[in-house]
Each structure stands twice: as C-alpha cells, then as structure tokens.
N, C-alpha and C positions, 0 to 999 in steps of 0.2 A: 871534564878537564875543560877548562875555560880555553877560548881560543884568542889569538892576538890580531885585532884587526887594527894595524896603524894608521889608516887611512878613513877610519870610520867617521871621522868628523868632517872630511873633505866632501865636496859635492862631487857628482858623478862626472860634470862637465872638466872639473881640476883634475881630476883621475885620470880620463882618457886624455888630455891635454899633456899630464905628466909622462903616459906611459907612450904618447907620440914621440914628444921631443928627447926622450931617454931611447927611443928605438925598443921599445919593450912591446911584446906581443899582446894584443888585445881582441875582444870579439866586439865588432862594431856591427855586425848584423842582428838583426833583432830576429826571433822564432817566428815561424808563418803564423802561429797559432797565436801568437801575444794579442794582435788587435781585439780577440775575442776572449782572452781570459780575463778573469775577474779582477786581477790585480790592478789592470788599468784605471778602473773605477776608483780606489783610493789615490793611486798615482796620480790621475786627473785632480783631485780634490786638493793634495798637497801642492801640485803645482799652481793651482788658482791660489791657494793659501801663501804661497810664496810669493807669488805676483803681488798680492796686497801687502804684505809684510813680509818681506825678506828674511828676518830672524826667525819666524814662526816655526819653520820646520826644525831650527836647530834646538830652538825652546822646547818642542814638542820631544825630540828626543832625548834631550837633557832629562825631561820630567819622567820618560820612560825608564832612562836608567836609574832613576832615585826611587823608582817603583820596587819594593821587596817581593821577592817570591818566597813562597812558604808560609809558615804561621806567623801570625802579629806578634810583635813584641808583648811578652809576657802571658802567651797562651799555652795554657795548662798549668800555670801556677796556681796555687790555692787563693782565693778571693780574700782579700784582707778586711778590716772593720771599715766602716763609712764612717 
C-alpha cells in the first residue's frame, strides 16, 4: 500500500516552522544515540552538498523517484532478431 507524503518536497526546517506556526505538536528533541548513529554521516554529506548547491538534494530526490524498482522494462521477453 503506497503511503501519502504531502510534505516530501519540503525541507525539514520548513516543516518545523509550519508545525510551530499552526500550533501542531512535533518532536524537537533528538535521540541521545543520534550523534553516534550511522545516518549522521549521509546527513552531513547532504548538508555539505546543499550548502554548495542548494538544489542538489531536491535533484537527488527527484532522480531517486525516477528509478524503477523491480525488473527492467522488457525483462523476460523473448529476444528479437538483430
């Protein structure tokens, strides 16, 4: 079942600001294990990339959505004549 992600294109800062101004609850505290978690390394890489080229993260996300999961088109089809 696909999930609906209406704010997937919004930056985390924008989502937090939206929640703050609308009076919506949100978690602002970071897990105490987060500084040692592996996900911090890719996050730092993405932040550095975004600092040098602001549209890079959005372009990367767009490219990821364009990748198809599963078999390649025409996989399993009988080969044609050359």
